[in-house]
LUMROGU-635217 format. One line per 3 residues: number of its first residue (from 1); for each residue x, z, y of N, C-alpha, C. Coordinates in steps of 0.001 Angstrom, whole numbers, plus 500000, padded with zeros to 6 digits. Atoms other than C-alpha are relative to their C-alpha. Layout:
BEGIN
NUM	X:Z:Y:X:Z:Y:X:Z:Y  ...
//
This chain:
BEGIN
1	499491:500637:498882:298974:117814:078438:498702:499364:500758  501195:500334:499452:296551:116921:080971:499972:498260:500239  500194:501697:499710:295180:113173:081739:501028:499758:501321
4	498856:500129:498996:297187:113557:085137:501527:499736:499988  498643:500429:500360:300200:113748:083602:500631:499065:499365  499517:501373:500903:299861:111191:081107:500289:498911:501002
7	499857:501358:498938:299261:108845:083962:501342:500190:500847  498792:500023:499144:302146:110075:086051:501375:499976:499325  498960:499819:500865:304728:110345:083307:500904:498857:499665
10	499132:501163:500643:307503:107790:082319:500078:499770:498733  500295:500147:501344:307706:108237:078909:498583:499639:499703  501510:500156:501132:304756:107316:076296:499361:501222:500201
13	500893:498589:500373:302325:109743:076043:498760:499886:499256  501044:500319:500799:299740:110010:073568:499069:501254:500261  500927:499077:499758:296703:112104:074052:498201:499983:499062
16	501256:499942:500679:293766:113193:071749:499028:500677:500976  501082:498891:499143:290505:114555:073020:499732:499653:501239  500672:500349:498367:290320:112793:076513:498837:499081:499887
19	501248:500777:499926:287086:111507:077461:499909:498722:500082  500245:501427:499465:285865:108076:077771:500163:499767:501496  500347:500476:498841:284950:108813:080958:501352:500051:501339
22	499103:499704:499583:288083:110207:081993:501177:498600:500098  498989:501124:500145:290274:107437:080524:499630:498546:501026  500439:501430:499255:288290:104539:082282:500158:500403:501551
25	499934:499851:498413:288271:106183:085699:501587:500295:500240  499071:500176:499759:291855:106307:085500:500386:498678:501167  499603:501270:498779:293704:104522:088873:501523:499943:499968
28	498551:499785:500074:297375:105124:087972:500646:499226:499097  499565:500887:501244:297526:102856:084848:499024:498899:500249  501108:501215:500049:295791:099320:084052:499836:499988:498401
31	500307:500415:501148:294169:098547:080938:499801:498472:499611  500087:501255:500228:293656:095702:079024:498617:499397:500727  501488:500469:499109:290082:095116:080757:500542:499678:501359
34	499403:500016:498842:291950:095428:083929:500790:498359:499982  498837:501249:499642:294703:092740:083158:499035:498719:499506  500603:501209:500411:292108:090295:081801:498902:499626:501288
37	500694:500582:498817:289906:090668:085293:501135:499495:501195  499138:500646:499277:293091:089853:087221:500245:498555:500116  499738:501522:500363:293219:086215:085668:498949:499103:500066
40	501324:500642:499594:290741:083416:086237:499508:499942:498719  501038:500644:498851:287927:083133:086265:499946:501338:500997  499897:498835:499174:288794:086626:087868:500881:499811:500978
43	498998:500142:498920:290737:087536:090856:500336:501572:500284  499864:498640:499631:292785:090435:092306:498833:500653:500866  500908:499591:499196:290139:090676:094877:498750:500718:499550
46	501008:499604:500680:287521:091107:092877:500273:501235:498767  499528:498582:500436:289327:093632:090710:499847:501279:500554  499877:498875:499293:290033:095835:093408:498879:500553:500214
49	501490:499564:499378:286345:095832:094586:499257:500675:498737  500847:499434:500948:284936:096488:091133:500606:501284:499591  499356:498432:500414:287750:099669:090790:499362:500780:500989
52	500575:499281:499097:286606:100796:094013:498630:500263:500094  501552:499794:500147:282954:100605:093451:499533:499579:498532  500565:500224:501238:282356:101350:089807:498550:499859:500098
55	501329:500254:499819:279118:100151:088368:499622:500878:498708  500757:498742:501202:276815:102438:086151:500131:499399:498591  499718:500455:501169:277358:101867:082506:498517:499136:499464
58	501160:500641:500532:274793:099123:081072:499373:500137:499237  501091:499157:501027:271806:100140:078950:500033:498897:498884  499944:500840:501129:272311:097227:076833:501306:500074:499015
61	499091:499331:500883:275508:098730:075710:499967:500804:499165  500620:499149:500739:273734:101507:074425:500152:499771:498172  499904:499925:501345:273295:100346:070880:501365:499615:499821
64	498532:500088:500388:277215:099191:070744:500696:501213:499953  499616:498663:499943:278040:102650:071764:499557:500740:499095  500637:499036:501303:275737:104205:069153:500435:499628:499007
67	499757:500342:500853:276864:101894:066750:501855:500589:499671  498470:499502:500066:280812:102898:067546:499745:501373:499458  499863:498555:500572:279740:106680:067226:499873:499974:498288
70	500211:499936:501421:278186:106003:063607:500972:499454:499084  498871:500975:500868:281205:103646:062274:501375:500958:499997  498404:499182:499517:284337:105951:064026:499449:501721:500143
73	500187:498845:499783:282532:109371:064296:500489:500776:501132  499337:499807:498657:283601:109596:068020:499028:499155:500902  500574:500855:499031:281623:108786:071003:498958:501226:500754
76	501236:499520:499441:278954:110114:073208:498876:500433:499296  501106:499542:501198:276142:112254:071256:498702:499162:500520  501287:500793:500281:272677:110454:070517:499282:500969:500415
79	501179:499471:499913:269446:111450:071773:498536:499112:499834  500882:500521:500153:266654:110057:069986:498736:500362:500805  501057:499616:499108:263599:109651:072487:498751:499098:499162
82	500728:500691:500364:260489:109130:070735:498813:499410:500389  500837:500638:499450:258506:106727:071960:500363:498502:499266  500166:501148:500660:257839:102967:070728:501390:498935:501208
85	499069:500970:498689:259555:101288:074333:499966:501313:501150  499662:499148:498958:260720:102399:077422:499001:499820:501528  500794:500308:498816:257487:101414:079531:499233:500943:500552
88	500935:498752:499229:255752:104857:079904:501152:500970:500951  499198:499416:499295:257329:106814:082584:500748:501333:499243  499701:498634:500806:257629:109979:080328:501387:499690:499443
91	498901:500742:500871:260066:107745:078175:501461:499758:500844  498513:500505:499150:262374:106422:081177:500244:501339:500910  499353:498593:499621:262438:110194:082656:500879:500569:498844
94	499180:499262:501266:263866:111398:079017:501241:499257:499876  498460:500811:500167:266254:108346:079159:500694:500339:501256  498928:499701:498980:267466:109172:082546:500734:501680:499746
97	499486:498494:500388:267792:113212:081321:501030:499680:499172  498699:499932:500789:269989:112003:078539:501008:499419:500573  498945:501031:499464:272117:109218:080507:500657:501637:500823
100	499397:499119:499182:272639:112519:082948:500531:501253:499445  499388:499103:501251:273599:114935:079777:501435:499172:499609  499105:500642:500444:276253:112218:079099:499575:499765:498386
103	500331:500542:501538:274140:111147:075742:499810:498511:500012  500689:501602:500576:273208:107707:074501:498414:500205:499721  501305:499692:500176:269317:107633:074857:499537:498659:498801
106	500397:501200:500804:267679:105594:071825:498822:500210:499540  501143:500109:500523:264472:104589:070715:500105:500252:498441  499996:499774:501618:263461:105665:066904:500402:498470:499422
109	499926:501368:500783:263517:101811:065866:501551:499547:500562  498627:500049:499453:267080:101577:067772:501082:500822:498831  499039:498837:500336:268733:104880:066282:499505:499179:498142
112	499926:500660:501352:267190:103055:062652:501000:498965:499770  498916:501751:500149:268848:099758:063350:501767:500328:499802  498652:500038:500283:272497:101329:064157:500422:500758:498755
115	499272:499447:501313:272349:103619:060871:499936:498981:499096  499993:501225:500806:271634:100281:059113:501011:499362:500136  498910:500608:499676:274569:098687:060744:501166:500710:499869
118	498984:499083:500464:276971:101601:060246:499937:500019:498009  500059:500515:501439:275699:101127:056548:500566:498825:499435  499687:501539:500525:276342:097622:056297:501423:500145:500053
121	499020:499844:499712:279658:098356:057733:501248:500736:499050  499560:499091:501108:280805:101068:055066:499532:499218:498528  500068:500890:500985:279583:098690:052464:500662:498885:499836
124	499077:501182:500319:281744:095834:053170:501174:500264:499505  498893:499735:500913:284353:095398:050886:501595:500177:501174  499035:499949:499251:286894:095106:053703:499959:501004:501055
127	500040:498869:498818:286055:097022:056791:499676:501228:499450  500094:498801:500734:284532:099720:054538:501198:501085:499681  498596:499426:500405:287717:100879:053450:500711:500278:501481
130	499035:499709:498782:289393:100405:056903:499442:501116:500668  500373:498693:499099:287065:103023:058526:499705:501032:498997  500236:498957:500793:286961:105249:055662:500250:501270:500836
133	499700:499040:499143:286183:108790:056973:501398:500503:499890  498954:498997:500481:289479:110915:057502:501178:499002:499897  498670:500976:500312:291702:107689:056796:500486:499436:501478
136	499488:500318:498764:292514:107359:060522:499482:500571:501199  500415:499034:498549:292099:108666:064476:499149:498924:500575  500665:501011:499016:289551:107472:066635:500204:500110:501390
139	500098:499760:498464:289690:106811:070608:501384:500802:500330  498527:499272:499272:293328:108163:071062:500531:499090:501013  499445:500648:498698:294555:107347:074392:501421:499821:500060
142	498131:499817:500214:298416:106035:074913:500184:499332:501259  499263:500757:498694:300217:105400:077969:501063:499667:500130  498859:500190:499837:303250:103602:078612:500501:499169:500802
145	499657:500660:498669:305226:102026:081189:500533:498443:499447  499585:501152:500370:305670:098287:080847:501340:499841:500386  498790:500063:499573:309476:097890:080949:500480:498825:501165
148	499643:501065:499100:309765:094438:082962:499155:500217:501274  500593:499856:498806:307362:095437:085723:500126:501671:500538  500061:498386:499563:307468:099344:085935:498493:500495:500034
151	501610:499665:500011:303533:099323:085675:499763:500936:498825  500613:498815:501355:301882:102237:083556:498799:499206:499363  501103:500547:500643:299607:100870:081066:499506:500739:499059
154	500431:499488:500987:297113:102222:078820:498764:499282:499202  501067:500528:501008:294947:101446:075730:499603:501285:499012  500708:498662:500429:292660:103484:073753:499471:499468:498369
157	500216:500578:501062:292468:102162:070008:498894:500425:499430  501053:499651:500757:289174:102299:068119:500218:500898:498713  499773:499362:501405:290475:103371:064899:501863:499711:499759
160	498679:500279:500318:294402:103912:064271:500222:500377:498683  499501:499804:501488:295714:103977:060600:501341:500335:499912  498191:500057:500136:299309:105120:060079:500186:500420:498284
163	499912:500170:501224:299877:104225:056792:501686:499836:499378  498561:499981:500216:303353:104238:054509:500285:498523:500337  499402:501324:500106:305343:101263:055928:499034:499223:500820
166	500945:500671:499353:302138:100090:057848:499269:500799:501199  500705:499218:499362:300251:101040:060835:499005:498791:500526  500973:500733:499615:296662:099334:061598:499466:500509:501270
169	500590:499387:499093:294928:099332:064699:498529:499193:499736  501516:500489:500140:291003:098435:064121:499367:500204:500867  500880:500216:499040:288944:097164:066560:498682:499617:499990
172	501450:500235:500410:285139:097348:066140:499062:499508:501239  500755:500620:498951:282884:094994:068169:498461:499367:499419  501032:500477:500518:279180:094424:068011:499959:498641:500704
175	500595:501564:499537:277565:090926:068916:498786:499278:499493  501265:500847:500401:274944:088702:068845:500089:499138:498683  499330:500559:501095:276829:086882:066125:500838:499714:499243
178	498741:499795:500486:279434:087351:063928:500661:498998:499072  499684:501135:501123:279797:084093:061973:501636:499859:500890  498624:500334:499378:283608:082785:062532:499915:499137:501114
181	499676:501014:499043:282879:080108:065067:499366:500704:501144  500812:499181:499010:280824:082546:067153:501056:501277:500325  498971:499115:499169:283848:085029:067174:501195:499166:500330
184	498773:500583:499310:286730:082548:067733:499700:499702:501836  500550:500351:498645:284427:081612:070953:500099:501234:500740  499995:498725:499468:284033:085312:071689:501254:500576:500458
187	498607:499609:499743:287688:086001:071616:500658:498728:500974  499355:500944:498840:288682:082968:074190:499138:500552:501119  500956:499775:499222:285451:084108:076104:500416:501243:500901
190	499413:498533:499594:286458:087751:076378:501286:500663:500299  498488:499411:500105:290057:087619:076071:500407:500912:499354  499947:499772:500884:290286:089300:073075:501430:499860:499791
193	498612:500166:500517:293655:087776:072247:500815:500387:501259  499234:499327:499191:295164:089457:075331:500021:501383:499643  500083:498446:500386:293810:092929:074044:500823:500120:498885
196	499312:499452:501435:295255:092722:070464:501563:499831:500698  498696:500063:500010:299054:091997:071737:500186:501376:500868  499876:498888:499223:298746:094732:074536:499771:501231:499053
199	500181:498840:500766:297558:097428:072015:501143:500100:499264  498677:499907:500986:300387:096453:069701:500892:500478:500929  498757:499602:498995:302883:096754:072725:499893:501602:500194
202	500206:498741:499535:301239:100056:073675:500359:500988:498771  499914:499167:501119:301105:101541:069895:501568:500014:499720  498320:500231:500551:304889:100486:069243:500524:500619:501062
205	499345:499736:498942:305836:101488:072563:500104:501773:499915  500133:498359:499829:304711:105075:071938:500579:500753:498603  499486:499472:501292:306388:105344:068582:499110:500357:498990
208	501030:499919:501297:303327:105209:066351:499784:498829:499132  499382:500789:500804:304690:102428:064346:500908:499669:499836  498764:500062:500410:307946:102585:063301:500123:498355:499183
211	499871:501217:500484:307419:099584:060995:499200:498933:500728  500932:501118:499514:305256:097422:063257:498659:500411:499978  501106:499796:499918:301834:097083:064141:499084:498504:499754
214	500844:501114:500332:298783:095072:062782:498618:500098:500847  500617:499549:499353:296224:094678:064819:498372:498996:499567  501045:500360:500826:292591:093956:063186:498476:500025:500523
217	501429:500431:499697:289052:092581:064213:499249:500407:499133  501262:499791:500778:285874:093804:063105:498591:499763:500517  501124:500512:499166:282935:091886:064350:498885:500185:498907
220	501138:499844:500608:279389:092960:063675:498765:499407:500557  501473:500271:498768:275904:091303:064488:499256:501038:499969  501160:498982:499527:273231:093204:065972:498903:499601:499458
223	501532:500226:500358:270562:091604:064011:500213:499942:498504  500161:499579:501344:269668:092198:060340:500333:498825:499138  499686:498685:500781:271272:091816:057752:501611:500920:500623
226	498702:499457:499361:274206:093066:060230:501132:499523:499372  498819:500341:500751:276598:091032:058674:501516:500252:500962  498489:499394:499221:280420:091931:059317:500920:499015:499687
229	498772:501022:500325:283387:089385:059916:501233:500582:500355  498674:499309:499582:286995:090976:059948:501167:498866:499841  498660:501369:499548:289961:088498:061283:501331:500769:500619
232	498701:499631:499000:293350:088919:062271:500286:498789:500645  499461:500855:498818:294519:086895:065353:501545:499189:499220  498856:501055:500301:297004:083788:064416:500969:500468:501066
235	499157:499849:498915:300254:084004:065964:499960:499619:501608  499739:500563:498911:300189:081596:068184:498714:500501:501394  501292:499492:499300:296774:082799:069788:500626:501381:500559
238	499516:498580:499479:298802:086578:070211:500858:499558:500804  498847:500212:498876:301739:084822:071959:499188:499569:501497  500688:500073:498982:299197:083403:074228:499571:501155:501095
241	500921:498990:499403:297317:086184:075059:501379:501025:500590  498890:499146:499149:300726:088397:075757:500660:498859:500902  499387:501052:499095:301988:085526:077630:499204:500162:501453
244	501186:499988:498953:298598:085957:079947:500233:501584:500550  499757:498465:499906:299227:089905:079946:501330:500119:500989  498550:499933:499274:302968:089166:081290:499750:499746:501421
247	500626:500592:498830:301342:087065:084293:499166:501243:500846  500531:499500:499655:298901:089437:084840:500583:501412:500461  498828:499145:499515:301369:092378:085173:500611:499968:501041
250	499187:500559:499063:303293:090693:087513:499184:499773:501162  501093:500062:499262:300257:089935:089305:499666:501250:501147  500183:498693:499680:299090:093499:089552:501404:500842:500684
253	498938:499399:499558:302545:094774:090221:500332:499202:501047  499832:500618:498421:302995:092312:093532:498678:500677:500614  501016:499764:499331:299454:093289:094512:500034:501885:500464
256	499416:498473:499856:300480:097089:094021:500911:500440:501262  499192:500131:499068:303698:096548:096074:499758:499845:501677  500526:500536:498655:302134:094900:098880:498444:500549:500738
259	501172:499856:499688:298750:096338:098819:499045:498931:500350  500908:501038:499622:297441:092940:099091:499275:499384:498787  500686:500444:501141:294432:091610:096950:499522:498737:499990
262	500466:501501:499824:293951:087900:097145:499106:499554:498881  501175:500573:500973:290986:085966:095985:500617:499011:498946  499393:501192:500476:291489:082890:093781:500901:498981:500532
265	499123:501060:499369:293022:080666:096429:501345:500852:500533  498709:499570:499464:295296:083110:098118:500551:499560:501532  499511:500521:498400:297305:082403:101573:500118:498297:499794
268	499573:501359:500204:297449:078429:101784:499856:499625:501760  499749:500762:498353:298209:076192:104897:498789:498768:500299  500650:500863:500234:296272:073612:103560:498494:500103:499126
271	500925:500219:501025:292455:073025:101899:500415:499481:498661  499938:500937:501363:292792:072612:098227:499165:499109:499621  501156:500799:500741:291469:070013:096067:499336:500408:499332
274	500548:499635:501343:289141:070453:093237:499528:498944:499383  499866:501047:500636:288380:068309:090658:498469:500414:499229  500956:499559:500930:285687:068187:087968:500478:500507:498781
277	499855:499626:501429:285880:069723:084622:500866:498891:499129  499265:501371:500136:288434:067576:082656:499147:499531:499219  500689:501061:500701:285663:066706:079851:499301:499290:500883
280	500771:500897:499069:283531:065617:082696:500604:498834:500646  499303:500961:499437:286053:063831:084330:500321:498711:499095  499872:501082:500988:286952:061705:081100:499013:499239:499865
283	501254:501116:500338:283640:060765:080214:499098:499411:500945  500495:500974:498803:282369:059857:083620:501396:499077:500518  498884:501064:499727:285771:057704:084186:499630:499000:499219
286	499995:500709:501207:285226:056091:080931:498525:499093:500435  501067:500929:499582:281616:054666:082207:499816:499520:501379  500434:500562:498646:281695:054436:085749:501524:499423:500735
289	498611:500791:499521:285595:053505:086613:500481:498928:499413
//
């Protein structure tokens, strides 16, 4: 089945082998990232502009993509560029050629780093068995229709493990710091508590989790010794994320129906008021009022 068929079908569709480029370029369904962009501090106007004017992949994501390939066994091929850094024009030209060929260019030192990161994951007592080769499927694309809004949605689990009586969706993220406090903040800052329930909903809608699905985060630090934190979201955080997804889906459905993509304010007849951040208002009121 083609990607177009997946995008326009009414029933859930599961695709293996769909490229990441085709998945992310889809305009007839919405992903978790898109839903998060519709809500504050984003807005529909910015979402639509970014959709119409896609930005090239950020080079700082290369290490994360390379680590994904090493851990999951799925993703763009690597090309090691034998230079100590990217300062010389020859190194830069080879990097551009690698990008043009759909590959991830890495310096030898960075290639060694992602190998060490993958080894740290394999040696971790929890993450290692979760990502055991052959125990799951990487980068499977799932499409389904949200029953409340009729909006076509899509998810692409990093690693899907179907076990007897249990389905696990394991999400691998590289980060600057994988300590639990930093991980909790990253979940809030990046809206990962929205990603969790949307992936669960999609996997269950596609019939891939007859006994229910559990979503597992695996965070890994990008600094030695490449420590790993494995966590499962608490139910209240998941409920908040699902409620945010529901609101974002309603916003998206309204925008699609009217082809109107408002900014943060939307249509108003009076200029709205704005206040200090809550913490600042409390502190300064205590001191000055």
